[in-house]
N, C-alpha and C positions, 0 to 999 in steps of 0.2 A: 540691465547693463550687459554689453557685450564685451567679451574678452578676447583678444587675439591669441593665437597659439603660443606666441613668445611668453605670455603671462604665465603660462603653466609649465614652462621649462624648468627642470631641476636646477638649482644653483646653490652656491655657497654664499652665505651672508653673515657677516661677523663671525667667521669660522664655525658656522653651523650649516649643516645641509638641510635645505628646504626642499622637500620632495614635491613631486607633481600632486600627490594626493593632498598634502597640506595646503598647497595652492588651490586645489578644488574646494576645499573647506573654506578658505578665504574668500573665494569668489561667491559661494552661497551666502556667506555672511554679509559681504558687500551688497549683494542683491537684496537681502533682508533690510539692511540699513538704507539702501535706496528707496525701498517702499516706505520705511519709517519716515524718511526725509520728505517724501512726497506728501504724506499725511500731515506732517507738521507744517510744511508749506501751506497746504490747503486751509488748516485751522489756525495758522499764525502761532504755532507752538514753538518754544525754544528748547534746544537740546545742545548738549556739549559732550565731546569725547571725555572719557574718565579712565582712571586707573592705568592698566597696561596699554589700553587703547591710546590714551593721551601720550604716555611715554613713547610708545611706538611712532606715533605721528610726529613727535618732535625729534627723537633721537634716531629713528630708522626711516623716516619719511614714509611710513606705512605700518604694517604689522611688525611687532617684535619677531625676529625669525623663529623663535621657539615658542611662540604664543599661538593660540588656536581659537580665541574668542574675541568678540567686540563688546565693549561696555560703553554705555552712555548714561548721562544724568539729565533730569529735567527738574526744574523748579516745581514745587507741588502743585500749583494750579495747572500747569501745562501737562504734568503727569496725570493728573486726575481727568482732564479733558481727553488725553490720548486714551486712557482706559475706557472711557465712554464710547469713543468712536472707532477704536482699533478693529473690533470684530467686523463691523460692517464695512470698513474701508479696505481691509487687507484682501489680497487676492485670495481665491478659494484654497489655494495649496498652502497658505500661511495660517498659522494659529496663534492667537493671543492667549497667553497663560498668566492669570492674575496671581496675587499673593497666596492664594489658598487653592491648591490643585491637588487632588488625590491625598488629602490629609497633610499636605505639605503646609507649612507656615513659614513664609519668607518675607523679607521686607522689600521686594522688588518684583517686577514683572518680566516676562520673556515674550519675544516673538519668535516662533519657530517655523522652519520650512518642512512641511509634512512629507515632502518627497525624499527626505534624507533621514539618516539615523545617527544619533550621537548619544549612546547610552550613558547616562549620569547615574541612574539608580537601577542596580541589577534586579532588585526584588519587586519592582513596581509592575502592576498588571500591564499587559501588552497594549491595552487600550490607551494607556497614558502616552501622550505624544512626546517622543524623545528625539525629535528632528534637531538638526543644527539650529543655532539660535544667536539672538542678540539680547543681552541683558539690559534692562532699563530700570536705573535706580532713581527714586525721588530724592531731590536735594533738599533735605529738611535741616541739615546741621550747619547751615551757613547763616551768619548774622552780620548786621550792618555796623558792627564795632564793638569795643570792649564794654561799653555801657549797656549793650544789649544782651550781654552774657549773664542771664539770670539763673537762679537755681532750677527754675523749670526747664530752661534751655539745656542745662548741664544734665539734668535727669533724662531728658529725652535723648541726648547723645549717649548717656550711659546705657539705656535701654536698647537703643540702636546697636550699640557695640556687643551687648550681651546676646542679642538676637543673631547678629551677623558673624561675630568672631568670639564665641563664648570661651574658646581655649585661651585667647589672649586676655580676656577679662579675668579668668581664673588665675592666670599666670601673674597678672598685675596685683590681684588681691593677695595671692601667696607671697609676693614680694613687698607687701605692706602698703600699696598704693591705696589711699582713702577715697571712696566714693560717696556720693550723696545718698544714692539708693542703698537700702540695706543688702547686705551680702546674700541673705537667703532669697531675696526677690531676684537678684541678678543670677544667682545659680540655678533658680527654678526656670527662668527664661531660657537659659543656656541648655538645661537638661531637656526641656521640651522641644528643643530643635531636633532631637533624635538623630544627631549626625548628619542632617541632611543639608548643611551649609555649603555655600559655593566656595 
């Protein structure tokens, strides 16, 4: 995607100064998303803006001025197909990172631009690609109605929460919230994240 010089001009948005550097980060992430979109169109895969990206698209008509990443979700079948084809379809300067990279265990994948740097993990080996990225989350925790909310569905949701936001699960347990999964399992999943959450 080609950006004109005006795109990169520093400006105040919602009383927040957005610098040229931040806009360069946005441009890289938009280019990554453009490649993801190309692949999804080729394979007829569905994806949706999520989290801060969705909020920014609605409230700010773009990025949240103080945000610096893009998040999308895919239904599980589309996510799995994207995982299969991403490495061969992405340009050579982009890297697909799955759920298990460099001893990381996370519940989503990333597409990174190798020409850039965005250090997330200070102690990782230099070979680990830490370029700017777009996060891709599988949408596993949506169901088709209240009658579909089974104990298995709730346990899967609890496990997802323990993996992605262990501090919130712990806080809720400390406040007396009851979970279907045993406390020791939820705590073990959270502890094994090693603080590497997003």
